[in-house]
C-alpha positions in Angstrom: 121.3 131.1 85.0 119.5 128.0 86.2 116.4 126.9 84.4 113.7 124.4 85.5 111.1 123.1 83.1 107.6 122.2 84.3 108.2 124.7 87.1 104.6 125.0 88.2 104.1 121.3 88.6 104.4 119.6 92.0 108.0 118.6 91.6 108.9 121.8 89.7 107.6 124.1 92.5 109.5 122.2 95.2 112.6 122.3 93.1 112.3 126.1 92.6 111.8 126.5 96.4 114.9 124.4 97.1 116.9 126.4 94.5 115.9 129.7 96.1 117.9 128.6 99.1 121.0 128.0 96.9 121.1 130.8 94.4 119.6 134.3 94.0 116.1 134.4 92.5 117.3 136.6 89.6 119.4 133.7 88.4 116.5 131.2 88.3 114.4 130.8 85.2 111.0 129.0 85.6 109.9 127.6 82.2 106.2 127.1 82.2 103.3 126.8 79.7 101.0 129.2 81.6 102.8 132.2 83.0 99.7 133.2 85.1 100.2 130.0 87.2 103.7 131.2 88.0 102.8 134.7 89.2 103.8 133.8 92.7 107.3 132.9 91.4 107.6 136.2 89.6 106.7 138.0 92.8 109.7 136.2 94.4 112.0 137.6 91.7 112.2 134.4 89.7 112.3 134.9 85.9 109.3 133.3 84.3 109.4 132.3 80.6 106.7 130.6 78.6 107.5 127.5 76.5 105.9 124.3 75.4 107.5 120.9 74.9 105.6 120.7 71.6 107.0 124.1 70.4 110.7 123.9 69.7 111.0 127.7 68.9 109.5 128.6 72.3 111.9 126.3 74.0 115.0 127.8 72.4 113.8 131.3 73.3 113.2 130.3 76.9 116.7 128.8 77.3 118.5 132.0 76.2 121.4 132.8 78.6 120.7 129.6 80.5 123.8 127.7 81.6 122.3 124.8 83.5 118.9 123.2 82.8 116.7 120.8 84.7 114.4 118.9 82.4 111.5 117.6 84.4 110.0 114.8 82.5 106.6 115.5 81.0 103.3 113.7 81.8 102.1 113.2 78.2 102.7 109.5 78.1 103.4 108.3 74.6 104.7 111.6 73.4 107.5 112.2 75.9 110.4 111.0 73.8 109.7 113.5 71.0 109.1 116.3 73.6 112.2 115.6 75.6 114.3 115.4 72.5 112.9 118.8 71.4 114.0 120.2 74.8 117.5 118.7 74.4 117.9 120.0 70.9 116.7 123.5 71.9 119.1 123.5 74.8 122.0 122.7 72.5 121.0 125.4 70.1 120.7 127.9 72.9 124.1 127.1 74.2 123.1 125.5 77.5 126.1 123.8 79.0 124.5 121.2 81.3 121.2 119.3 81.4 119.9 117.2 84.3 116.9 114.9 83.6 114.4 113.4 86.0 114.2 109.8 84.9 112.9 106.6 86.6 114.7 104.3 89.0 117.1 101.9 87.3 115.8 103.0 83.9 118.3 100.9 82.0 116.9 97.6 83.3 113.5 98.5 84.7 110.5 96.3 83.9 108.0 99.1 84.5 106.2 100.0 81.3 106.9 103.7 81.8 110.7 103.1 81.7 111.0 102.7 77.9 110.3 106.4 77.3 112.8 107.3 80.0 115.4 105.0 78.4 114.9 106.7 75.0 115.0 110.2 76.6 118.2 109.4 78.4 119.7 108.3 75.1 118.7 111.5 73.5 120.5 113.5 76.2 123.6 111.3 76.1 123.8 111.4 72.3 123.5 115.2 72.3 127.0 115.7 73.5 125.8 118.0 76.3 127.2 117.6 79.8 124.5 115.9 81.8 123.3 114.1 84.9 120.5 111.5 85.1 118.3 111.8 88.2 116.7 108.4 88.3 113.9 109.0 90.8 112.2 106.4 92.9 108.4 106.3 93.1 107.2 109.2 95.3 106.0 108.5 98.8 103.0 110.7 97.8 102.0 108.1 95.2 100.9 106.0 98.2 99.5 108.7 100.4 97.7 111.0 97.9 94.5 109.1 98.0 94.9 107.5 101.4 91.7 108.7 103.0 89.3 106.8 100.8 91.4 103.6 101.5 91.0 104.3 105.2 87.3 105.0 104.9 86.7 101.8 102.9 88.9 99.7 105.2 91.6 98.5 102.9 94.5 99.2 100.6 94.7 97.5 97.2 97.7 96.6 95.1 99.5 93.9 93.2 102.9 94.2 94.8 102.9 91.0 96.8 105.7 91.3 99.4 108.0 93.2 97.0 109.9 96.0 98.7 109.5 99.6 97.7 112.2 102.2 98.3 110.1 105.3 97.6 111.2 108.9 98.5 109.3 112.1 99.3 108.8 114.5 96.4 110.5 117.2 98.5 113.6 115.1 99.0 113.9 114.4 95.3 113.3 118.1 94.5 116.1 119.1 96.9 118.5 116.7 95.2 117.6 118.1 91.8 118.2 121.7 93.0 121.6 120.7 94.5 122.7 119.0 91.2 121.4 121.9 89.1 123.2 124.5 91.3 126.3 122.4 91.5 129.3 122.3 89.3 131.2 119.9 87.1 131.3 117.2 89.8 127.8 116.2 88.5 128.8 115.8 84.9 128.2 112.3 83.6 126.7 111.1 86.8 123.8 108.7 87.1 122.1 109.0 90.4 119.7 106.3 91.6 117.6 108.2 94.0 115.8 106.1 96.6 114.7 106.4 100.2 116.9 105.1 102.9 114.2 102.7 104.1 112.1 100.3 102.1 108.7 98.8 102.9 106.3 96.2 101.6 102.7 97.1 101.0 101.8 94.9 104.0 104.1 97.0 106.2 102.7 100.2 104.7 99.2 99.1 105.6 100.4 98.3 109.1 101.7 101.8 109.5 98.5 103.3 108.1 96.5 101.3 110.5 98.6 102.4 113.4 98.2 106.1 112.5 94.5 105.8 111.6 93.7 104.0 114.9 91.8 101.3 113.0 92.6 98.2 110.9 93.4 99.1 107.2 94.7 95.8 105.7 96.4 95.4 102.4 94.6 93.3 99.8 96.9 91.9 97.2 95.2 91.4 93.8 96.1 90.0 90.4 97.3 92.8 88.1 94.1 92.7 85.9 91.8 92.8 89.0 93.7 95.7 90.4 93.4 97.6 87.1 89.6 96.9 87.1 89.4 98.2 90.7 91.2 101.4 89.8 88.9 101.9 86.8 86.0 101.4 89.2 87.4 104.2 91.3 87.2 106.5 88.3 90.7 106.3 86.7 90.9 106.1 82.9 91.6 102.6 81.7 95.2 103.4 80.4 96.1 105.1 83.7 94.7 102.1 85.7 96.6 99.7 83.5 99.8 101.7 84.0 99.5 101.8 87.8 98.6 98.1 88.0 101.5 97.1 85.8 103.9 99.2 87.9 102.6 97.6 91.1 102.9 94.1 89.7 106.5 94.9 88.6 107.4 95.9 92.1 106.6 92.3 93.2 109.9 91.4 91.6 111.9 94.4 92.9 111.3 97.1 90.2 110.7 99.7 92.9 113.5 98.7 95.2 116.9 100.1 95.5 119.6 100.2 98.3 121.7 103.1 96.9 122.5 106.1 99.2 122.8 108.7 96.4 119.7 110.6 97.6 120.7 110.9 101.3 124.3 111.7 100.2 123.2 114.5 97.9 120.8 116.1 100.4 123.1 115.6 103.3 120.6 114.0 105.7 118.5 110.9 106.0 115.5 110.7 103.6 112.0 111.3 104.8 110.4 108.0 105.9 107.1 106.8 104.6 105.7 107.1 108.1 106.2 110.9 108.1 104.5 111.2 104.7 101.6 109.2 105.9 101.4 111.5 108.9 101.3 114.6 106.6 98.8 113.1 104.2 95.7 115.2 103.4 92.6 114.5 105.5 
């Protein structure tokens, strides 16, 4: 049995879809907080179980008979170490034999503020004694294209990345890799995968590609970190989210979002999706 936590989230749904190409639906457990949101998965024959990262008893019940588990990191920043540790402990109690965890690129050395919770979560997994694999995901291509239309409409893309290079990857490629590791065997035990796109880009190059596809100039404006955070707040983001995004962008100036590893393309067996393709597929 193969279980995926956070199965109705964006990455979770794509992982389930990829997993359905690898194993029968009856061997897949979608672990979700709201079973109603997973009705479409049930209709495909996937087993749906309710659990909450904050409820250890629910987690242990959800992991019954599960042999391999994908722990998709939660989005409750500040609480994730305790939540992920609860998942690991429940998996151990339930007799799960393998846990894969979606971490952050180069978690052990990353200067991105979000990395600390991932480092501690990785440690909880490694200290548990469970067989495991760490899936250190790059930034998603979709992080840059999800709100692209307002940038095009207002004639500019903002950031604090300077000319730092970014090796992002599409969410679908990362989900496919996660499914392959989850459905795989002992060859993944103890592995640390640094999952980046085959091609990197600077934000200036990103803006050039956006301009080409939009048919109008959409330049990149590089701002100091504090000014970028204020601009994000002005766009309606909560202050802590704005600060997090701005800090991550500033860290990429020094290479925090760059990697040259080929783990992702090797796992999925093909070249990764270029940022130009994700721009082309962006909403709007």
